[in-house]
Steps between C-alpha positions, in 0.01 A plus 500: 500500500776744590684419182187586304472839680865578435457405138190718463676792672797456269279493191316810621828675570635406160179621339530837675866524397413400147219757488733771637773408254257495209371846600851638535617364167363320204648157447548340164334166427826310548564675833148418615555134407824485697340667802197266493734202480696627805177559693380147424834363618478693826130404538596133479793537738474794748831395664681596177339844519610539861858395421508728193379788720775432757758469224387836359524662846851361536598633157359843584689505831822394323453776245431756776815385681699537178359852447602597856846353444538695176381819673765449770768443233385813316516705820852368569600575142356852524690556825823379342438724198447798732819416692695475175348827380599671825852355475526618139393854600758496781774387260396767249538768771841360602605498136388862455697604810810316379466647153462847648809453718718382208745759384450608140663753273164629377365808665166450674196716431478804728772708660820333619840637596836369382855588588719599208856409586655718236529588136800361316601520137760224502386256772267247335314256726196456273594138434415431865137623470355150465702367794461791740126545530527776759765693304403653170708682244342760270676634193429874473668763282807282428556412864361250745327559826483220751195474720453271797189406697132590503360688795138596565608751764729793411656500851613139456650589161687799650637282781616239246657775288690625806622144567622473139683832539666365816629211288684750282257560215469875547273555194213293647163679531127418504297512179123476455323285240127520442342225286843412361604856402766697683410838646810703414398793720464290817709606801488260794612762754225740394249215510600409856486858628135541389 
């Protein structure tokens, strides 16, 4: 008797599911045939339906577990990507600082001060330009002027010029370059006294 009630409940449940499915979508004739055949199989053996239902639940749970695992892997991957991005930004800043601190013979944009060590017609050190990045030789009017250092502060340049004079290079003085061009009327002493 109980088996008959279970069977009737199962058939009713399948009928409701079938009605809901048929309302939600229209099945082709071949799909209807396959579905009817499955329903008959489950009607004859309700235990198969129950085991299929449990198997489906297990598959759904396995898929949900896999989705959660993939979400965790994605989160870990995103965190690693962020860490690498932060590390890259840090290395870029370090590189920029190192590049800025490297001595170069090119004049930077803006105003800088250099110490001219002298003007000589016969002393030629221009061949050393590529090796001495902080010493530069300029050929002007048949002679050469030798310039050493870049200073952002005129007081530092004057102090360095005084040190050069103490070494015996009496012609040393401070020059001003703005955007790579020398200001020929610049006087460091007048600039300091302002």
